[in-house]
C-alpha positions in Angstrom: 67.0 -77.1 -20.2 67.1 -79.7 -18.1 69.2 -83.0 -18.6 66.8 -85.0 -16.3 65.1 -87.9 -18.3 61.3 -88.3 -18.4 62.1 -91.7 -16.2 64.1 -89.8 -13.5 61.8 -87.4 -13.4 58.5 -89.3 -13.3 59.9 -91.2 -10.3 60.5 -88.3 -8.0 56.7 -88.2 -6.8 57.4 -91.8 -5.3 60.5 -90.7 -3.2 58.3 -87.5 -1.8 55.4 -89.4 -1.1 57.7 -92.3 0.6 59.4 -89.5 2.9 55.9 -87.9 4.1 54.3 -91.6 4.3 57.3 -93.2 5.9 57.9 -90.0 8.5 61.4 -89.9 7.2 63.0 -86.8 8.4 66.2 -87.9 7.1 65.1 -88.3 3.6 64.7 -84.4 3.4 68.3 -83.9 2.3 67.9 -86.6 -0.4 64.5 -85.3 -1.9 65.2 -81.4 -1.7 68.0 -79.3 -3.2 70.1 -77.2 -0.3 68.7 -74.4 -2.6 65.1 -74.4 -2.6 61.7 -72.4 -2.8 58.6 -74.4 -1.1 54.8 -72.9 -1.3 52.1 -74.8 0.4 48.8 -73.4 1.6 49.1 -74.1 4.9 52.4 -72.4 5.0 52.4 -68.9 6.3 55.5 -68.1 4.1 57.7 -69.6 1.5 60.4 -72.2 2.8 63.9 -71.8 1.5 65.9 -73.6 4.2 66.0 -77.2 5.7 65.1 -76.2 9.2 62.2 -74.6 7.7 61.3 -77.8 5.7 62.0 -80.2 9.0 59.4 -78.0 11.2 57.1 -78.2 8.5 57.1 -82.2 8.3 57.2 -82.5 12.2 54.5 -80.0 12.5 52.0 -81.9 10.1 53.1 -85.4 11.8 52.8 -84.3 15.4 49.4 -82.6 14.1 48.2 -85.5 11.9 49.6 -88.4 12.9 48.1 -90.6 10.3 48.5 -88.3 7.5 49.1 -90.2 4.1 49.5 -89.2 0.6 48.2 -91.6 -2.2 49.1 -91.0 -5.7 46.4 -90.4 -8.3 47.3 -91.9 -11.9 50.8 -91.2 -13.1 52.9 -88.2 -12.8 52.9 -85.8 -15.7 56.6 -85.0 -16.8 57.9 -81.9 -18.5 61.2 -83.1 -19.3 62.7 -80.0 -21.1 61.5 -77.8 -18.0 62.8 -80.5 -15.6 59.7 -80.5 -13.8 57.0 -83.0 -12.7 53.6 -82.9 -11.3 51.6 -85.4 -9.5 47.8 -85.3 -8.5 47.5 -87.3 -4.9 44.8 -87.9 -2.5 45.8 -86.7 1.4 44.2 -88.2 4.1 44.3 -88.5 7.8 42.8 -87.4 11.6 43.5 -83.9 13.3 44.7 -85.5 16.5 47.8 -83.3 17.4 47.8 -79.8 18.3 49.3 -76.6 17.0 49.1 -77.7 13.5 47.8 -75.6 11.5 49.8 -73.3 13.8 47.7 -72.2 16.9 44.9 -74.8 16.1 43.3 -77.2 18.6 43.0 -80.9 17.9 39.5 -81.5 16.6 39.8 -85.2 16.2 38.3 -85.2 12.8 39.4 -86.7 9.6 40.2 -85.3 6.4 40.2 -86.2 2.5 41.4 -83.5 0.0 42.9 -84.2 -3.3 45.3 -81.7 -4.7 48.6 -81.3 -7.2 52.3 -80.9 -6.5 54.7 -79.6 -9.0 58.3 -80.0 -8.6 61.2 -78.5 -10.4 63.7 -81.1 -10.1 67.7 -80.2 -10.1 70.2 -82.5 -12.0 71.1 -83.9 -8.8 67.6 -85.4 -8.6 66.6 -83.1 -5.9 63.7 -80.5 -5.9 64.9 -76.8 -6.3 60.8 -75.7 -5.8 57.8 -77.4 -4.5 54.5 -75.8 -5.3 51.6 -77.7 -3.7 47.8 -77.2 -4.9 45.0 -77.8 -2.9 41.9 -76.2 -1.5 42.9 -75.1 2.3 39.6 -73.8 3.0 38.1 -77.3 2.1 40.7 -79.0 4.5 39.7 -76.5 7.3 35.9 -77.4 7.1 36.5 -81.2 7.1 38.7 -80.3 10.5 36.0 -77.9 11.8 38.0 -75.1 12.0 36.3 -72.9 9.2 
């Protein structure tokens, strides 16, 4: 059982989106615990260490220099489970090479909605990140499918 309060859990998505939108690689260790599990449709495998997470951030920023996350509504909080879910809108333009891995830049914009579910440890950092969105829709918008 978590001792995180609803307000502490509810503010987590704001910090997470700020790291993405601010291109703040230094924030990684402030928002993700040293031991974590991160699963995202664009990842070829689960991430479990900081170096992989850094590469994911930097690859996304290189492939989509204008990527932005906009929260939709208020986060949903599971205080007893130490989890919070946030729906978002992700937009950007595919102007960089090799993200997704091996993909040439298409120059096409994308606009995809999804949800992340974070499990938050006692120190306020994520121990698990689960991203849910339709990667086929993203690939079609980018002209990759």
